[in-house]
C-alpha positions in Angstrom: -8.9 43.2 -30.7 -8.9 42.3 -34.6 -5.9 43.4 -36.5 -5.9 44.6 -39.9 -4.2 40.6 -41.4 -7.7 39.7 -40.1 -9.9 41.9 -42.2 -12.2 40.0 -44.1 -14.9 42.6 -45.2 -14.4 46.5 -45.2 -17.5 48.9 -44.4 -17.0 52.4 -45.3 -18.5 55.7 -44.1 -19.6 58.2 -47.2 -19.3 61.8 -47.0 -15.9 62.9 -45.9 -14.5 59.1 -46.4 -15.5 58.2 -50.0 -17.0 61.3 -51.7 -16.4 65.0 -50.7 -20.0 66.1 -50.5 -19.1 69.3 -48.6 -19.6 71.4 -51.2 -23.1 70.6 -52.4 -24.1 70.4 -48.4 -22.4 73.9 -48.1 -23.8 75.7 -51.3 -27.8 73.8 -50.1 -27.5 75.1 -46.6 -26.6 78.2 -47.9 -29.2 78.7 -50.5 -31.4 78.1 -47.7 -30.5 80.2 -45.3 -30.4 83.0 -47.8 -34.6 82.1 -48.1 -34.9 82.7 -44.8 -32.7 86.0 -44.4 -30.5 84.2 -42.0 -26.4 84.9 -42.6 -24.6 82.3 -44.9 -22.0 80.1 -43.2 -18.4 79.5 -44.4 -17.4 76.4 -45.5 -15.4 75.5 -42.3 -18.5 76.0 -40.2 -20.3 74.0 -42.3 -17.7 71.1 -42.4 -17.6 70.9 -38.5 -21.7 70.0 -38.7 -21.2 67.0 -41.3 -21.4 63.7 -40.1 -24.4 63.7 -37.6 -27.4 63.9 -40.3 -29.5 66.3 -41.4 -31.3 66.9 -38.1 -28.3 67.5 -36.4 -26.8 70.0 -38.7 -30.2 72.2 -38.9 -30.6 72.3 -35.1 -27.0 73.6 -34.9 -27.9 76.0 -37.6 -31.6 76.8 -36.6 -30.7 77.5 -32.1 -34.4 77.3 -31.4 -35.9 79.3 -34.3 -39.9 78.4 -34.5 -38.9 78.2 -38.1 -36.6 75.2 -38.0 -38.9 72.5 -38.9 -39.4 74.8 -42.1 -35.2 74.9 -42.7 -35.3 71.3 -42.4 -37.6 70.9 -45.3 -36.2 73.7 -47.6 -32.9 72.4 -47.0 -34.0 68.6 -48.0 -35.5 69.7 -50.7 -32.4 71.8 -52.2 -30.4 69.2 -51.6 -32.0 66.0 -53.2 -32.2 68.3 -56.4 -28.5 69.2 -56.1 -27.2 65.9 -54.8 -24.2 65.4 -57.2 -23.8 69.1 -58.7 -20.3 69.6 -56.9 -20.0 66.3 -55.0 -16.8 64.3 -56.2 -15.4 61.2 -55.0 -12.0 61.9 -53.3 -8.7 61.2 -55.2 -7.7 57.9 -55.0 -11.1 56.1 -54.2 -11.8 54.7 -57.1 -8.5 52.5 -57.4 -8.9 51.5 -53.8 -12.4 50.0 -54.2 -10.9 48.4 -57.7 -7.9 46.9 -55.8 -10.1 45.8 -52.7 -12.8 44.4 -55.2 -10.0 42.3 -56.9 -8.9 41.0 -53.6 -12.5 39.7 -52.9 -13.2 41.9 -49.8 -16.9 42.3 -49.8 -17.5 46.3 -48.9 -20.3 48.2 -47.6 -21.1 52.0 -47.2 -22.8 52.6 -43.7 -23.7 56.3 -43.1 -26.3 58.5 -41.3 -27.1 60.4 -44.8 -30.8 59.3 -45.9 -30.7 55.6 -47.0 -32.6 56.6 -51.1 -29.8 59.5 -51.0 -26.9 57.5 -50.0 -27.8 54.8 -53.0 -28.2 57.7 -55.7 -25.1 58.9 -54.7 -23.1 55.9 -54.7 -24.8 54.9 -57.8 -23.7 58.3 -59.4 -20.4 58.8 -58.2 -18.7 55.5 -57.3 -17.8 52.7 -59.3 -20.3 50.1 -60.4 -21.2 47.2 -58.1 -18.3 48.5 -55.9 -20.1 47.7 -52.7 -22.5 44.6 -51.8 -24.7 46.6 -49.7 -25.4 50.2 -49.1 -27.0 51.4 -46.1 -28.1 54.9 -45.1 -30.6 56.2 -42.4 -34.0 55.1 -42.5 -36.7 56.7 -40.5 -37.2 55.2 -36.7 -33.6 53.8 -36.6 -30.9 55.5 -34.8 -28.3 57.4 -36.1 -24.5 56.4 -36.1 -22.6 56.3 -33.3 -25.3 54.0 -32.3 -23.7 50.8 -33.7 -27.0 49.1 -35.0 -26.3 50.6 -38.8 -23.0 48.8 -39.0 -24.0 45.5 -37.1 -26.8 44.8 -39.9 -24.0 45.8 -42.8 -22.0 43.0 -41.1 -24.6 40.5 -41.1 -25.5 41.1 -44.5 -22.3 40.9 -45.4 -22.1 37.6 -43.8 -18.7 38.3 -42.0 -18.2 38.9 -38.2 -18.0 41.9 -36.6 -14.5 42.1 -35.2 -13.4 41.0 -39.0 -14.8 44.1 -40.7 -12.9 46.9 -40.8 -14.7 50.5 -40.3 -13.1 53.2 -42.4 -14.3 57.1 -41.3 -13.3 60.3 -41.1 -15.0 61.5 -38.0 -15.2 60.8 -34.2 -18.8 59.3 -35.0 -17.5 56.6 -37.4 -14.5 55.9 -34.7 -17.0 55.3 -32.3 -19.4 53.8 -34.3 -16.9 50.9 -34.9 -15.8 50.9 -31.5 -19.8 50.0 -30.1 -19.8 47.4 -33.1 -16.6 45.9 -31.6 -14.8 46.5 -35.2 -11.3 47.7 -35.8 -11.1 51.2 -37.2 -9.3 52.7 -39.8 -9.7 56.9 -39.4 -9.0 59.0 -42.5 -7.2 62.2 -42.7 -8.5 63.7 -45.7 -12.3 64.3 -44.6 -14.0 66.4 -42.4 -12.4 65.3 -38.5 -10.0 66.3 -36.8 -6.5 65.2 -36.8 -6.1 65.5 -33.0 -9.7 63.9 -32.4 -9.2 61.0 -34.5 -6.3 60.5 -32.9 -7.5 60.3 -29.4 -10.0 58.1 -30.2 -7.3 55.3 -30.6 -7.8 53.9 -34.8 -6.0 50.6 -35.4 -4.8 52.4 -38.4 -4.6 56.0 -39.9 -4.2 57.4 -43.1 -3.5 60.4 -44.9 -4.3 58.8 -48.7 -6.5 55.9 -50.0 -3.2 54.0 -50.9 -2.0 53.7 -47.2 -5.4 51.9 -46.5 -4.4 49.4 -49.5 -1.2 49.1 -48.4 -2.1 48.2 -44.7 -4.3 45.3 -46.3 -1.6 43.5 -47.5 -2.4 40.5 -49.8 -0.1 38.1 -48.4 -2.4 38.3 -45.1 -6.0 39.6 -45.8 -8.2 36.5 -46.9 -11.9 36.9 -48.0 -14.5 34.4 -45.9 -15.0 31.1 -46.8 -19.1 31.4 -47.6 -21.6 31.6 -49.9 -21.8 34.8 -52.0 -23.3 37.7 -49.8 -26.9 39.1 -50.0 -27.2 42.3 -52.1 -29.9 44.2 -50.1 -29.5 47.7 -51.0 -26.8 46.8 -53.4 -26.7 48.9 -56.6 
């Protein structure tokens, strides 16, 4: 497995890794549950549902109800309208991205969030032009932990998967990286449970973004000598 001193690009999960989107997700979900006369869910319960995509979250909430499809539609409409109502980047993310960009490391966002929402969220809350590629879920594509989306990001960055560090906050992200043949950094500030993250054997575990930056030392991390990356999905 590639060591951290051989990283040539960085792939980030979005929800729970770059941006704390839980407040908006929970607020919208509870708005819709109230509309359907269902009990509201506490934040911790919603946190455990984040990361696998909207369909998986609604499936857990609906539990076989006949109106599950309507719940999905109503939640999606509410969330589109309240995407950045309460969501904010985690402390230290802005400086981390700026420092990595200054070192010449190309970066991508790889998320199970719907592609259009991912692009909009990144544009509103993260530094302009920080990412060469933003990839969210598209209809007909497999969700993480299937590795295809991570492999597409690596291809568009022009970097071999073994030299792409995948950074994420849940077991889904760690499994994605492992399936794609990428080293992985688990972050402790998101929605994953530390014990479970450690059980998957990440190359690095960070409690704060500055720890990730410190691990990617300028003296040992070098960007690939290649043509400018394709900026498909960039902002």
